[in-house]
KEKE-781716 format. One record per residue (C-alpha): x, y, z. Coordinates in steps of 0.05 Angstrom, whole numbers, padded with zeros to 5 digits, always signed. Layout:
N
XYZ
...
! end
This chain:
410
+00730+00573+00804
+00801+00597+00820
+00773+00654+00862
+00730+00606+00901
+00790+00562+00916
+00830+00623+00939
+00774+00645+00985
+00766+00575+01013
+00840+00568+01026
+00842+00635+01062
+00781+00617+01104
+00805+00546+01121
+00858+00568+01171
+00808+00611+01210
+00757+00555+01207
+00805+00503+01235
+00825+00546+01295
+00754+00571+01312
+00706+00545+01364
+00644+00506+01347
+00600+00568+01346
+00651+00608+01306
+00657+00552+01255
+00582+00558+01241
+00590+00632+01227
+00650+00618+01181
+00608+00567+01143
+00551+00617+01136
+00598+00669+01107
+00629+00620+01058
+00562+00594+01034
+00535+00664+01024
+00598+00684+00985
+00604+00623+00940
+00532+00598+00937
+00553+00529+00960
+00513+00481+01003
+00537+00475+01075
+00558+00403+01067
+00599+00419+01005
+00630+00481+01039
+00649+00439+01100
+00683+00388+01055
+00719+00441+01016
+00746+00473+01080
+00771+00405+01105
+00808+00392+01040
+00836+00462+01030
+00895+00454+01078
+00902+00379+01074
+00949+00341+01027
+00926+00341+00955
+00900+00274+00933
+00931+00246+00870
+00881+00204+00830
+00901+00133+00819
+00927+00119+00749
+00873+00093+00703
+00882+00021+00684
+00889+00014+00609
+00838-00031+00576
+00862-00091+00537
+00858-00078+00462
+00796-00107+00430
+00827-00116+00361
+00891-00156+00355
+00948-00140+00308
+00923-00192+00257
+00857-00153+00250
+00894-00086+00246
+00939-00112+00191
+00878-00133+00152
+00844-00065+00165
+00905-00027+00139
+00906-00070+00076
+00832-00060+00063
+00840+00015+00075
+00897+00019+00024
+00861-00023-00028
+00799+00021-00024
+00842+00084-00034
+00844+00108+00039
+00772+00129+00051
+00745+00160+00115
+00714+00116+00168
+00642+00136+00152
+00652+00115+00080
+00691+00052+00096
+00651+00021+00154
+00587+00005+00114
+00629-00024+00057
+00672-00070+00101
+00629-00133+00095
+00629-00127+00019
+00703-00113+00009
+00727-00162+00062
+00686-00217+00030
+00713-00200-00039
+00786-00198-00016
+00778-00265+00021
+00749-00296-00042
+00810-00271-00081
+00858-00299-00029
+00883-00230-00010
+00863-00233+00064
+00884-00290+00111
+00829-00285+00163
+00785-00337+00196
+00710-00326+00203
+00716-00298+00274
+00770-00247+00254
+00731-00227+00192
+00668-00216+00233
+00707-00173+00282
+00736-00132+00225
+00668-00123+00192
+00637-00100+00257
+00687-00044+00269
+00654+00024+00276
+00671+00086+00236
+00700+00122+00296
+00745+00063+00314
+00770+00060+00242
+00788+00134+00242
+00821+00128+00310
+00863+00066+00294
+00884+00093+00226
+00900+00165+00249
+00975+00154+00247
+00973+00122+00178
+00929+00179+00150
+00976+00232+00178
+01034+00204+00136
+00992+00213+00073
+00972+00286+00083
+00983+00328+00021
+01014+00397+00023
+00966+00426-00029
+00891+00422-00033
+00841+00431-00088
+00805+00497-00092
+00740+00464-00115
+00684+00468-00064
+00617+00432-00068
+00555+00473-00084
+00484+00469-00109
+00475+00438-00178
+00443+00473-00238
+00403+00524-00199
+00410+00576-00254
+00430+00534-00314
+00422+00558-00385
+00387+00505-00427
+00412+00499-00499
+00368+00443-00524
+00320+00401-00482
+00293+00333-00504
+00276+00310-00433
+00269+00346-00367
+00334+00346-00329
+00329+00297-00270
+00388+00291-00223
+00351+00237-00184
+00354+00187-00241
+00414+00152-00273
+00436+00178-00341
+00445+00253-00329
+00519+00269-00327
+00565+00328-00317
+00628+00335-00360
+00692+00375-00350
+00765+00379-00371
+00825+00376-00325
+00889+00409-00352
+00957+00377-00340
+01001+00438-00354
+01043+00431-00291
+01040+00505-00278
+01064+00523-00348
+01005+00539-00394
+01049+00549-00456
+01045+00501-00515
+01005+00437-00520
+00993+00391-00461
+00946+00334-00443
+00875+00343-00417
+00831+00293-00379
+00757+00289-00396
+00716+00271-00334
+00644+00248-00341
+00604+00237-00276
+00534+00212-00268
+00499+00256-00217
+00453+00203-00186
+00498+00142-00180
+00567+00175-00179
+00591+00130-00236
+00653+00164-00265
+00692+00153-00330
+00756+00189-00349
+00799+00193-00412
+00862+00233-00429
+00865+00271-00495
+00922+00308-00530
+00894+00378-00520
+00828+00417-00516
+00813+00413-00590
+00739+00399-00604
+00758+00338-00646
+00794+00300-00590
+00744+00320-00536
+00684+00299-00578
+00715+00231-00595
+00731+00218-00522
+00661+00239-00500
+00629+00190-00549
+00675+00135-00526
+00661+00148-00452
+00586+00150-00465
+00590+00078-00489
+00630+00058-00427
+00572+00074-00380
+00530+00014-00359
+00465+00052-00371
+00444+00100-00427
+00464+00173-00422
+00403+00219-00428
+00431+00287-00410
+00497+00326-00411
+00516+00387-00371
+00581+00424-00385
+00616+00489-00371
+00617+00546-00421
+00683+00527-00454
+00688+00524-00530
+00710+00452-00526
+00638+00435-00506
+00596+00494-00530
+00603+00484-00605
+00559+00467-00664
+00590+00397-00671
+00569+00373-00602
+00503+00409-00606
+00486+00373-00671
+00506+00307-00640
+00459+00319-00580
+00402+00338-00627
+00414+00275-00668
+00417+00229-00607
+00361+00267-00570
+00405+00283-00510
+00388+00339-00462
+00445+00389-00468
+00454+00444-00415
+00510+00489-00394
+00530+00523-00329
+00539+00597-00319
+00606+00627-00339
+00653+00633-00280
+00609+00591-00234
+00645+00525-00221
+00596+00505-00167
+00543+00496-00221
+00581+00432-00239
+00597+00413-00167
+00593+00337-00178
+00644+00333-00233
+00688+00386-00202
+00693+00343-00139
+00714+00283-00182
+00768+00325-00214
+00802+00324-00147
+00783+00258-00115
+00793+00216-00179
+00840+00253-00227
+00886+00296-00185
+00896+00244-00131
+00915+00192-00183
+00961+00232-00230
+00977+00295-00191
+00995+00364-00219
+01054+00349-00265
+01058+00370-00338
+01042+00314-00387
+01055+00332-00460
+01085+00271-00494
+01053+00211-00528
+01082+00162-00478
+01053+00201-00420
+00985+00204-00454
+00986+00128-00463
+01004+00117-00390
+00949+00165-00367
+00897+00125-00405
+00926+00060-00377
+00917+00087-00307
+00846+00110-00322
+00827+00041-00350
+00842+00011-00282
+00819+00071-00242
+00748+00065-00269
+00744-00004-00237
+00772+00021-00171
+00726+00082-00169
+00661+00051-00192
+00665-00018-00159
+00706-00008-00096
+00703+00065-00074
+00643+00079-00029
+00613+00149-00034
+00564+00187+00009
+00509+00232-00019
+00478+00292+00016
+00406+00277+00035
+00384+00342+00067
+00412+00407+00093
+00382+00456+00144
+00406+00524+00164
+00392+00551+00235
+00423+00620+00237
+00497+00611+00227
+00495+00536+00239
+00486+00488+00179
+00464+00417+00193
+00476+00365+00139
+00453+00293+00136
+00484+00241+00089
+00461+00172+00067
+00498+00107+00080
+00562+00102+00038
+00554+00059-00024
+00596+00048-00086
+00568+00070-00154
+00562-00004-00172
+00518-00016-00111
+00475+00045-00128
+00465+00019-00199
+00443-00049-00174
+00395-00018-00124
+00360+00026-00176
+00298-00006-00205
+00301+00036-00269
+00365+00001-00292
+00348-00060-00336
+00360-00129-00306
+00407-00152-00362
+00453-00093-00346
+00455-00113-00273
+00471-00185-00291
+00529-00163-00334
+00556-00118-00279
+00552-00174-00228
+00591-00220-00274
+00644-00167-00284
+00648-00154-00209
+00660-00227-00193
+00722-00227-00237
+00755-00167-00203
+00810-00170-00151
+00812-00101-00117
+00881-00112-00088
+00911-00129-00156
+00878-00068-00187
+00910-00024-00135
+00979-00056-00147
+00972-00046-00222
+00952+00027-00214
+01012+00040-00168
+01059+00008-00219
+01034+00052-00275
+01037+00114-00231
+01111+00099-00217
+01125+00093-00292
+01090+00159-00305
+01130+00194-00250
+01194+00165-00280
+01177+00196-00348
+01164+00263-00316
+01229+00262-00278
+01268+00242-00341
+01243+00305-00376
+01267+00350-00320
+01331+00321-00289
+01354+00355-00225
+01401+00413-00239
+01469+00416-00206
+01489+00480-00171
+01557+00509-00190
+01612+00491-00141
+01633+00552-00101
+01708+00566-00098
+01733+00584-00028
+01754+00656-00018
+01828+00639-00005
+01831+00597-00069
+01801+00654-00110
+01852+00703-00082
+01911+00658-00098
+01884+00648-00168
+01881+00723-00180
+01953+00732-00154
+01978+00676-00200
+01943+00708-00259
+01975+00776-00244
+02044+00744-00238
+02038+00709-00306
+02016+00775-00337
+02077+00814-00311
+02125+00759-00333
+02098+00761-00404
! end
């Protein structure tokens, strides 16, 4: 394109000073050289030596969403734990209605309808500055992968079915803070593959006793019966005690391959999105910290399962080096449980009653307060160290001379 402009500019002077017959020859030469149509070539020659036209400034459109709607959007975004636009947009009618019922949003019907109709792209664009402030320096190394493609079955009472509720993956998250010495807290994460329902509990260490007690407790916290467990190959899970329990309760018990974290991709993803985002990477090794961790998890289960929409991969196609993925509409685990016909009606009634009593904004405030307390405990264990005050060179020299003088006098 730049070469065409240079040729046109060089030809324009000759074209302007030529006769009518000569101009026709100049046009023929330019069209043959550039491949342009004669009309376009004639226009380009006229404009080549003329003053450059500056386009008129584009008139800015008036904003569609007022500041009152944007304030409400930012609040909803914060309450739902800052999701992406594609996860947030389908959930807006549900969460806006819930927050208005709890008195947390002061919007009239027209403003609420405008907020609920906001597209995913608009949400991402209008919240870009807010999201940039929250970017973390570190990222999790866990990457999603295919589930249980080469699993090793230990004991099978029912065929593993990841498209039905009740089949869960379990894993531990260590809170060593970069120092693996001694004893430190662990978080047991249990995730249902089909619905995404997630339960967490902190334990003192990786001893089989504490892990087993926490697993039995979390199994009872699920709204539907657990029918299958899948774990990694750690001794905290692969032991005779848990195997005997699964045989007694007739639970399908499988394990992933050693060194293949992607075999448990669902729970590995929750280790980051639920646990690490809530309590970070600090070292927790005291009873007070363990109690606060479980206090956070008691509230976090409500936030995650009732008010955090999630998307599931529907299909994936590979065309050479290009991979095309398609996801379903974002829904919360609570919504997926209600939509599943295999879950008994009485369980759904109980969940609806529990949901009507929840205030998502208050849950978020309570979680933040406990997180601040936990951070205070961590900082109290490791107060900032003071660097030694450096003595100026002149002062050090005078001190040495004074010392030598006292030595001679003695």
